[in-house]
C-alpha positions as protocol buffer text, in pm:
chain_id: "A"
residue {
  index: 1
  type: MET
  ca { x: 1433 y: -4958 z: -8637 }
}
residue {
  index: 2
  type: ILE
  ca { x: 1507 y: -4952 z: -8272 }
}
residue {
  index: 3
  type: ILE
  ca { x: 1340 y: -4680 z: -8079 }
}
residue {
  index: 4
  type: GLY
  ca { x: 1537 y: -4585 z: -7773 }
}
residue {
  index: 5
  type: VAL
  ca { x: 1374 y: -4534 z: -7436 }
}
residue {
  index: 6
  type: PRO
  ca { x: 1370 y: -4163 z: -7344 }
}
residue {
  index: 7
  type: ALA
  ca { x: 1623 y: -4075 z: -7077 }
}
residue {
  index: 8
  type: TRP
  ca { x: 1364 y: -3913 z: -6860 }
}
residue {
  index: 9
  type: LYS
  ca { x: 1143 y: -4218 z: -6845 }
}
residue {
  index: 10
  type: GLY
  ca { x: 1151 y: -4379 z: -6506 }
}
residue {
  index: 11
  type: LEU
  ca { x: 1289 y: -4078 z: -6322 }
}
residue {
  index: 12
  type: ASN
  ca { x: 962 y: -4032 z: -6134 }
}
residue {
  index: 13
  type: GLN
  ca { x: 935 y: -4394 z: -6035 }
}
residue {
  index: 14
  type: GLU
  ca { x: 976 y: -4439 z: -5658 }
}
residue {
  index: 15
  type: ARG
  ca { x: 1189 y: -4720 z: -5526 }
}
residue {
  index: 16
  type: SER
  ca { x: 1073 y: -4949 z: -5251 }
}
residue {
  index: 17
  type: VAL
  ca { x: 1211 y: -4907 z: -4903 }
}
residue {
  index: 18
  type: SER
  ca { x: 1372 y: -5246 z: -4946 }
}
residue {
  index: 19
  type: PHE
  ca { x: 1622 y: -5084 z: -5184 }
}
residue {
  index: 20
  type: VAL
  ca { x: 1752 y: -4862 z: -4900 }
}
residue {
  index: 21
  type: PRO
  ca { x: 2047 y: -5021 z: -4718 }
}
residue {
  index: 22
  type: ARG
  ca { x: 1955 y: -5142 z: -4371 }
}
residue {
  index: 23
  type: ILE
  ca { x: 2242 y: -4951 z: -4215 }
}
residue {
  index: 24
  type: ILE
  ca { x: 2094 y: -4622 z: -4344 }
}
residue {
  index: 25
  type: ILE
  ca { x: 1750 y: -4703 z: -4199 }
}
residue {
  index: 26
  type: LEU
  ca { x: 1911 y: -4794 z: -3866 }
}
residue {
  index: 27
  type: ILE
  ca { x: 2106 y: -4467 z: -3855 }
}
residue {
  index: 28
  type: MET
  ca { x: 1787 y: -4267 z: -3927 }
}
residue {
  index: 29
  type: LEU
  ca { x: 1593 y: -4446 z: -3653 }
}
residue {
  index: 30
  type: ILE
  ca { x: 1871 y: -4388 z: -3401 }
}
residue {
  index: 31
  type: ALA
  ca { x: 1886 y: -4017 z: -3497 }
}
residue {
  index: 32
  type: LEU
  ca { x: 1510 y: -3983 z: -3456 }
}
residue {
  index: 33
  type: GLY
  ca { x: 1519 y: -4154 z: -3118 }
}
residue {
  index: 34
  type: LEU
  ca { x: 1801 y: -3928 z: -2997 }
}
residue {
  index: 35
  type: GLN
  ca { x: 1612 y: -3617 z: -3110 }
}
residue {
  index: 36
  type: LEU
  ca { x: 1295 y: -3723 z: -2927 }
}
residue {
  index: 37
  type: ALA
  ca { x: 1494 y: -3804 z: -2614 }
}
residue {
  index: 38
  type: TRP
  ca { x: 1669 y: -3464 z: -2627 }
}
residue {
  index: 39
  type: HIS
  ca { x: 1340 y: -3275 z: -2657 }
}
residue {
  index: 40
  type: SER
  ca { x: 1187 y: -3468 z: -2368 }
}
residue {
  index: 41
  type: GLN
  ca { x: 1474 y: -3361 z: -2140 }
}
residue {
  index: 42
  type: GLN
  ca { x: 1438 y: -2990 z: -2217 }
}
residue {
  index: 43
  type: ALA
  ca { x: 1282 y: -2775 z: -1944 }
}
residue {
  index: 44
  type: GLU
  ca { x: 968 y: -2576 z: -2018 }
}
residue {
  index: 45
  type: PRO
  ca { x: 1042 y: -2216 z: -2120 }
}
residue {
  index: 46
  type: VAL
  ca { x: 1028 y: -1986 z: -1820 }
}
residue {
  index: 47
  type: VAL
  ca { x: 968 y: -1613 z: -1827 }
}
residue {
  index: 48
  type: SER
  ca { x: 1001 y: -1430 z: -1501 }
}
residue {
  index: 49
  type: ALA
  ca { x: 768 y: -1149 z: -1405 }
}
residue {
  index: 50
  type: SER
  ca { x: 1077 y: -947 z: -1324 }
}
residue {
  index: 51
  type: ASP
  ca { x: 1127 y: -917 z: -1701 }
}
residue {
  index: 52
  type: LEU
  ca { x: 883 y: -624 z: -1688 }
}
residue {
  index: 53
  type: SER
  ca { x: 1120 y: -332 z: -1672 }
}
residue {
  index: 54
  type: ILE
  ca { x: 1071 y: 13 z: -1526 }
}
residue {
  index: 55
  type: PRO
  ca { x: 927 y: 243 z: -1795 }
}
residue {
  index: 56
  type: PRO
  ca { x: 1135 y: 525 z: -1941 }
}
residue {
  index: 57
  type: ARG
  ca { x: 1078 y: 881 z: -1822 }
}
residue {
  index: 58
  type: SER
  ca { x: 783 y: 1072 z: -1964 }
}
residue {
  index: 59
  type: GLU
  ca { x: 1021 y: 1296 z: -2159 }
}
residue {
  index: 60
  type: VAL
  ca { x: 1141 y: 992 z: -2355 }
}
residue {
  index: 61
  type: PHE
  ca { x: 786 y: 890 z: -2443 }
}
residue {
  index: 62
  type: LYS
  ca { x: 700 y: 1243 z: -2555 }
}
residue {
  index: 63
  type: LEU
  ca { x: 1010 y: 1250 z: -2773 }
}
residue {
  index: 64
  type: ILE
  ca { x: 929 y: 925 z: -2954 }
}
residue {
  index: 65
  type: SER
  ca { x: 557 y: 1001 z: -2986 }
}
residue {
  index: 66
  type: ILE
  ca { x: 633 y: 1230 z: -3285 }
}
residue {
  index: 67
  type: GLY
  ca { x: 350 y: 1465 z: -3198 }
}
residue {
  index: 68
  type: ASP
  ca { x: 87 y: 1193 z: -3144 }
}
residue {
  index: 69
  type: PRO
  ca { x: 107 y: 1090 z: -2776 }
}
residue {
  index: 70
  type: ALA
  ca { x: -247 y: 948 z: -2778 }
}
residue {
  index: 71
  type: ALA
  ca { x: -154 y: 691 z: -3043 }
}
residue {
  index: 72
  type: LEU
  ca { x: 163 y: 600 z: -2855 }
}
residue {
  index: 73
  type: SER
  ca { x: -43 y: 563 z: -2538 }
}
residue {
  index: 74
  type: LYS
  ca { x: -263 y: 299 z: -2705 }
}
residue {
  index: 75
  type: LEU
  ca { x: 37 y: 111 z: -2844 }
}
residue {
  index: 76
  type: ILE
  ca { x: 209 y: 94 z: -2504 }
}
residue {
  index: 77
  type: MET
  ca { x: -117 y: -11 z: -2338 }
}
residue {
  index: 78
  type: PHE
  ca { x: -155 y: -300 z: -2584 }
}
residue {
  index: 79
  type: ARG
  ca { x: 208 y: -399 z: -2522 }
}
residue {
  index: 80
  type: LEU
  ca { x: 158 y: -394 z: -2145 }
}
residue {
  index: 81
  type: GLN
  ca { x: -156 y: -606 z: -2165 }
}
residue {
  index: 82
  type: ALA
  ca { x: 19 y: -853 z: -2397 }
}
residue {
  index: 83
  type: PHE
  ca { x: 313 y: -890 z: -2159 }
}
residue {
  index: 84
  type: ASP
  ca { x: 148 y: -1176 z: -1971 }
}
residue {
  index: 85
  type: ASN
  ca { x: 118 y: -1374 z: -2299 }
}
residue {
  index: 86
  type: GLN
  ca { x: 456 y: -1433 z: -2458 }
}
residue {
  index: 87
  type: PRO
  ca { x: 562 y: -1696 z: -2715 }
}
residue {
  index: 88
  type: GLY
  ca { x: 531 y: -2034 z: -2550 }
}
residue {
  index: 89
  type: VAL
  ca { x: 452 y: -1904 z: -2201 }
}
residue {
  index: 90
  type: SER
  ca { x: 178 y: -1737 z: -2005 }
}
residue {
  index: 91
  type: ILE
  ca { x: 249 y: -1528 z: -1697 }
}
residue {
  index: 92
  type: PRO
  ca { x: -38 y: -1499 z: -1445 }
}
residue {
  index: 93
  type: PHE
  ca { x: -115 y: -1145 z: -1330 }
}
residue {
  index: 94
  type: SER
  ca { x: -34 y: -1262 z: -978 }
}
residue {
  index: 95
  type: LYS
  ca { x: 331 y: -1306 z: -1083 }
}
residue {
  index: 96
  type: LEU
  ca { x: 367 y: -955 z: -1223 }
}
residue {
  index: 97
  type: ASP
  ca { x: 546 y: -683 z: -1030 }
}
residue {
  index: 98
  type: TYR
  ca { x: 246 y: -456 z: -969 }
}
residue {
  index: 99
  type: GLU
  ca { x: 455 y: -160 z: -863 }
}
residue {
  index: 100
  type: LYS
  ca { x: 608 y: -162 z: -1210 }
}
residue {
  index: 101
  type: VAL
  ca { x: 266 y: -216 z: -1368 }
}
residue {
  index: 102
  type: VAL
  ca { x: 143 y: 99 z: -1191 }
}
residue {
  index: 103
  type: LEU
  ca { x: 443 y: 294 z: -1321 }
}
residue {
  index: 104
  type: TRP
  ca { x: 360 y: 188 z: -1676 }
}
residue {
  index: 105
  type: LEU
  ca { x: -7 y: 275 z: -1632 }
}
residue {
  index: 106
  type: GLU
  ca { x: 83 y: 618 z: -1496 }
}
residue {
  index: 107
  type: GLN
  ca { x: 302 y: 691 z: -1799 }
}
residue {
  index: 108
  type: ILE
  ca { x: 30 y: 569 z: -2035 }
}
residue {
  index: 109
  type: ALA
  ca { x: -229 y: 787 z: -1863 }
}
residue {
  index: 110
  type: GLN
  ca { x: -3 y: 1093 z: -1887 }
}
residue {
  index: 111
  type: LEU
  ca { x: 37 y: 1045 z: -2261 }
}
residue {
  index: 112
  type: ASP
  ca { x: -339 y: 1067 z: -2316 }
}
residue {
  index: 113
  type: LEU
  ca { x: -519 y: 1255 z: -2040 }
}
residue {
  index: 114
  type: ASN
  ca { x: -858 y: 1197 z: -2204 }
}
residue {
  index: 115
  type: SER
  ca { x: -826 y: 819 z: -2210 }
}
residue {
  index: 116
  type: GLN
  ca { x: -1021 y: 617 z: -1954 }
}
residue {
  index: 117
  type: TYR
  ca { x: -861 y: 289 z: -2054 }
}
residue {
  index: 118
  type: PRO
  ca { x: -556 y: 276 z: -1820 }
}
residue {
  index: 119
  type: TYR
  ca { x: -782 y: 329 z: -1518 }
}
residue {
  index: 120
  type: LEU
  ca { x: -1049 y: 87 z: -1640 }
}
residue {
  index: 121
  type: ALA
  ca { x: -780 y: -174 z: -1699 }
}
residue {
  index: 122
  type: ALA
  ca { x: -649 y: -117 z: -1348 }
}
residue {
  index: 123
  type: SER
  ca { x: -991 y: -155 z: -1184 }
}
residue {
  index: 124
  type: ARG
  ca { x: -1139 y: -427 z: -1403 }
}
residue {
  index: 125
  type: ILE
  ca { x: -844 y: -638 z: -1526 }
}
residue {
  index: 126
  type: TYR
  ca { x: -552 y: -606 z: -1287 }
}
residue {
  index: 127
  type: THR
  ca { x: -768 y: -648 z: -974 }
}
residue {
  index: 128
  type: LYS
  ca { x: -850 y: -1006 z: -1080 }
}
residue {
  index: 129
  type: VAL
  ca { x: -587 y: -1150 z: -847 }
}
residue {
  index: 130
  type: TYR
  ca { x: -606 y: -1304 z: -501 }
}
residue {
  index: 131
  type: ASP
  ca { x: -329 y: -1083 z: -362 }
}
residue {
  index: 132
  type: GLU
  ca { x: -500 y: -814 z: -155 }
}
residue {
  index: 133
  type: ASN
  ca { x: -202 y: -578 z: -163 }
}
residue {
  index: 134
  type: LYS
  ca { x: -197 y: -587 z: -543 }
}
residue {
  index: 135
  type: LYS
  ca { x: -568 y: -507 z: -554 }
}
residue {
  index: 136
  type: ARG
  ca { x: -509 y: -208 z: -326 }
}
residue {
  index: 137
  type: LEU
  ca { x: -222 y: -82 z: -543 }
}
residue {
  index: 138
  type: MET
  ca { x: -454 y: -76 z: -843 }
}
residue {
  index: 139
  type: LEU
  ca { x: -737 y: 90 z: -652 }
}
residue {
  index: 140
  type: ASP
  ca { x: -502 y: 357 z: -519 }
}
residue {
  index: 141
  type: PHE
  ca { x: -385 y: 430 z: -873 }
}
residue {
  index: 142
  type: VAL
  ca { x: -748 y: 462 z: -988 }
}
residue {
  index: 143
  type: HIS
  ca { x: -837 y: 685 z: -693 }
}
residue {
  index: 144
  type: LYS
  ca { x: -551 y: 927 z: -759 }
}
residue {
  index: 145
  type: GLY
  ca { x: -640 y: 947 z: -1127 }
}
residue {
  index: 146
  type: PHE
  ca { x: -1004 y: 1009 z: -1040 }
}
residue {
  index: 147
  type: LEU
  ca { x: -920 y: 1296 z: -805 }
}
residue {
  index: 148
  type: ARG
  ca { x: -719 y: 1462 z: -1085 }
}
residue {
  index: 149
  type: ARG
  ca { x: -998 y: 1429 z: -1344 }
}
residue {
  index: 150
  type: PRO
  ca { x: -1320 y: 1319 z: -1169 }
}
residue {
  index: 151
  type: ASN
  ca { x: -1561 y: 1396 z: -1454 }
}
residue {
  index: 152
  type: GLN
  ca { x: -1347 y: 1188 z: -1688 }
}
residue {
  index: 153
  type: GLN
  ca { x: -1240 y: 893 z: -1472 }
}
residue {
  index: 154
  type: TRP
  ca { x: -1554 y: 824 z: -1268 }
}
residue {
  index: 155
  type: PRO
  ca { x: -1636 y: 488 z: -1441 }
}
residue {
  index: 156
  type: ALA
  ca { x: -1318 y: 325 z: -1307 }
}
residue {
  index: 157
  type: MET
  ca { x: -1379 y: 482 z: -965 }
}
residue {
  index: 158
  type: ALA
  ca { x: -1734 y: 343 z: -953 }
}
residue {
  index: 159
  type: HIS
  ca { x: -1596 y: -4 z: -1020 }
}
residue {
  index: 160
  type: ALA
  ca { x: -1334 y: 53 z: -750 }
}
residue {
  index: 161
  type: VAL
  ca { x: -1621 y: 91 z: -500 }
}
residue {
  index: 162
  type: PHE
  ca { x: -1743 y: -253 z: -606 }
}
residue {
  index: 163
  type: ILE
  ca { x: -1394 y: -405 z: -569 }
}
residue {
  index: 164
  type: ALA
  ca { x: -1341 y: -253 z: -224 }
}
residue {
  index: 165
  type: LYS
  ca { x: -1685 y: -363 z: -108 }
}
residue {
  index: 166
  type: HIS
  ca { x: -1715 y: -714 z: -251 }
}
residue {
  index: 167
  type: ARG
  ca { x: -1362 y: -839 z: -311 }
}
residue {
  index: 168
  type: LEU
  ca { x: -1168 y: -669 z: -34 }
}
residue {
  index: 169
  type: ASN
  ca { x: -1463 y: -663 z: 210 }
}
residue {
  index: 170
  type: ASP
  ca { x: -1334 y: -320 z: 313 }
}
residue {
  index: 171
  type: LEU
  ca { x: -1650 y: -117 z: 367 }
}
residue {
  index: 172
  type: PRO
  ca { x: -1472 y: 192 z: 507 }
}
residue {
  index: 173
  type: LEU
  ca { x: -1259 y: 208 z: 191 }
}
residue {
  index: 174
  type: ALA
  ca { x: -1567 y: 157 z: -27 }
}
residue {
  index: 175
  type: LEU
  ca { x: -1740 y: 437 z: 165 }
}
residue {
  index: 176
  type: GLN
  ca { x: -1446 y: 673 z: 110 }
}
residue {
  index: 177
  type: TYR
  ca { x: -1449 y: 603 z: -264 }
}
residue {
  index: 178
  type: ALA
  ca { x: -1828 y: 640 z: -288 }
}
residue {
  index: 179
  type: LYS
  ca { x: -1817 y: 967 z: -93 }
}
residue {
  index: 180
  type: ASP
  ca { x: -1547 y: 1103 z: -326 }
}
residue {
  index: 181
  type: LEU
  ca { x: -1766 y: 1014 z: -623 }
}
residue {
  index: 182
  type: ARG
  ca { x: -2048 y: 1219 z: -476 }
}
residue {
  index: 183
  type: LEU
  ca { x: -1832 y: 1516 z: -378 }
}
residue {
  index: 184
  type: HIS
  ca { x: -1599 y: 1552 z: -677 }
}
residue {
  index: 185
  type: ILE
  ca { x: -1813 y: 1484 z: -983 }
}
residue {
  index: 186
  type: THR
  ca { x: -1958 y: 1809 z: -1116 }
}
residue {
  index: 187
  type: THR
  ca { x: -2094 y: 1710 z: -1457 }
}
residue {
  index: 188
  type: LYS
  ca { x: -2468 y: 1648 z: -1487 }
}
residue {
  index: 189
  type: ALA
  ca { x: -2408 y: 1378 z: -1746 }
}
residue {
  index: 190
  type: VAL
  ca { x: -2317 y: 1119 z: -1483 }
}
residue {
  index: 191
  type: PHE
  ca { x: -2589 y: 872 z: -1389 }
}
residue {
  index: 192
  type: SER
  ca { x: -2765 y: 939 z: -1059 }
}
residue {
  index: 193
  type: TRP
  ca { x: -2682 y: 593 z: -924 }
}
residue {
  index: 194
  type: VAL
  ca { x: -2313 y: 689 z: -912 }
}
residue {
  index: 195
  type: GLY
  ca { x: -2382 y: 958 z: -654 }
}
residue {
  index: 196
  type: GLN
  ca { x: -2611 y: 720 z: -465 }
}
residue {
  index: 197
  type: MET
  ca { x: -2348 y: 451 z: -416 }
}
residue {
  index: 198
  type: GLU
  ca { x: -2261 y: 606 z: -82 }
}
residue {
  index: 199
  type: LEU
  ca { x: -2616 y: 534 z: 38 }
}
residue {
  index: 200
  type: PHE
  ca { x: -2583 y: 164 z: -35 }
}
residue {
  index: 201
  type: VAL
  ca { x: -2245 y: 135 z: 136 }
}
residue {
  index: 202
  type: LEU
  ca { x: -2383 y: 309 z: 444 }
}
residue {
  index: 203
  type: GLU
  ca { x: -2673 y: 64 z: 437 }
}
residue {
  index: 204
  type: ASP
  ca { x: -2432 y: -231 z: 427 }
}
residue {
  index: 205
  type: MET
  ca { x: -2240 y: -82 z: 719 }
}
residue {
  index: 206
  type: GLY
  ca { x: -2560 y: -50 z: 922 }
}
residue {
  index: 207
  type: GLU
  ca { x: -2526 y: 329 z: 927 }
}
residue {
  index: 208
  type: LEU
  ca { x: -2894 y: 378 z: 845 }
}
residue {
  index: 209
  type: GLU
  ca { x: -2934 y: 715 z: 1018 }
}
residue {
  index: 210
  type: SER
  ca { x: -2642 y: 855 z: 820 }
}
residue {
  index: 211
  type: ALA
  ca { x: -2796 y: 709 z: 504 }
}
residue {
  index: 212
  type: LYS
  ca { x: -3131 y: 875 z: 578 }
}
residue {
  index: 213
  type: ILE
  ca { x: -2965 y: 1213 z: 638 }
}
residue {
  index: 214
  type: LEU
  ca { x: -2776 y: 1178 z: 312 }
}
residue {
  index: 215
  type: LEU
  ca { x: -3096 y: 1083 z: 128 }
}
residue {
  index: 216
  type: GLY
  ca { x: -3267 y: 1393 z: 268 }
}
residue {
  index: 217
  type: GLY
  ca { x: -2975 y: 1602 z: 146 }
}
residue {
  index: 218
  type: PHE
  ca { x: -3012 y: 1454 z: -202 }
}
residue {
  index: 219
  type: LEU
  ca { x: -3377 y: 1558 z: -210 }
}
residue {
  index: 220
  type: GLU
  ca { x: -3312 y: 1906 z: -68 }
}
residue {
  index: 221
  type: ASN
  ca { x: -3031 y: 1980 z: -313 }
}
residue {
  index: 222
  type: GLY
  ca { x: -3228 y: 1855 z: -613 }
}
residue {
  index: 223
  type: LEU
  ca { x: -3000 y: 1558 z: -673 }
}
residue {
  index: 224
  type: ILE
  ca { x: -3307 y: 1333 z: -678 }
}
residue {
  index: 225
  type: LYS
  ca { x: -3588 y: 1485 z: -882 }
}
residue {
  index: 226
  type: ASP
  ca { x: -3792 y: 1174 z: -948 }
}
residue {
  index: 227
  type: GLU
  ca { x: -4035 y: 1120 z: -660 }
}
residue {
  index: 228
  type: ARG
  ca { x: -4065 y: 749 z: -738 }
}
residue {
  index: 229
  type: GLU
  ca { x: -3688 y: 710 z: -715 }
}
residue {
  index: 230
  type: PHE
  ca { x: -3686 y: 889 z: -380 }
}
residue {
  index: 231
  type: ARG
  ca { x: -3965 y: 667 z: -242 }
}
residue {
  index: 232
  type: PHE
  ca { x: -3781 y: 356 z: -361 }
}
residue {
  index: 233
  type: LEU
  ca { x: -3463 y: 456 z: -177 }
}
residue {
  index: 234
  type: GLN
  ca { x: -3660 y: 556 z: 131 }
}
residue {
  index: 235
  type: GLU
  ca { x: -3847 y: 225 z: 141 }
}
residue {
  index: 236
  type: ARG
  ca { x: -3525 y: 32 z: 93 }
}
residue {
  index: 237
  type: LEU
  ca { x: -3370 y: 201 z: 395 }
}
residue {
  index: 238
  type: GLY
  ca { x: -3688 y: 136 z: 592 }
}
residue {
  index: 239
  type: VAL
  ca { x: -3675 y: -236 z: 509 }
}
residue {
  index: 240
  type: ALA
  ca { x: -3309 y: -249 z: 609 }
}
residue {
  index: 241
  type: GLU
  ca { x: -3389 y: -79 z: 940 }
}
residue {
  index: 242
  type: ASN
  ca { x: -3669 y: -325 z: 1021 }
}
residue {
  index: 243
  type: ASN
  ca { x: -3442 y: -618 z: 947 }
}
């Protein structure tokens, strides 16, 4: 009795490369070489900062927010922050059109008046560029937002004092911002050091007499209630005067 070999036997056996005609191997190698050469000649993907468009009018945002503008505000803020990282490319902040960035931030802030994030992003993230004019655009945006809602937006304004003082080396601007912090904040929940920033800027400017007068005003108006804190500030000004 002859037992036949099943038809499926041997189907999974792989053939050696030597069974492949040489002409086929040659064609495959040529195709691979051409593909590699073609990819090497392709330019790197380029995304221009001008791709950031002007935002729609506030009415459009309110229409598409479907009654939840705060949620839409967060989504647009995430989209704006992700704009510098796109598939295959990364756009430095220095290449962005900051006038358009400010327009987007303004729309985002209007959608959620209680949010601090657009102003904190402006003062802490978008000021990390070497371009002085771009820094000033961001600080101006923060300052305007602070004047509209000082008790809400003071954290970004306090950081703006730091940026003006240490990164722009613009002490008069830092003094203006620090003075506005002292004059416009009305809530008692704000830390005392925020109101005292003006003292330190005056000290850096060498305006020690003005700093002493301001310190006396703090004590007289009850803005400094801790005697040890008052003595510390007084001694600091005294050391600065002797130096």
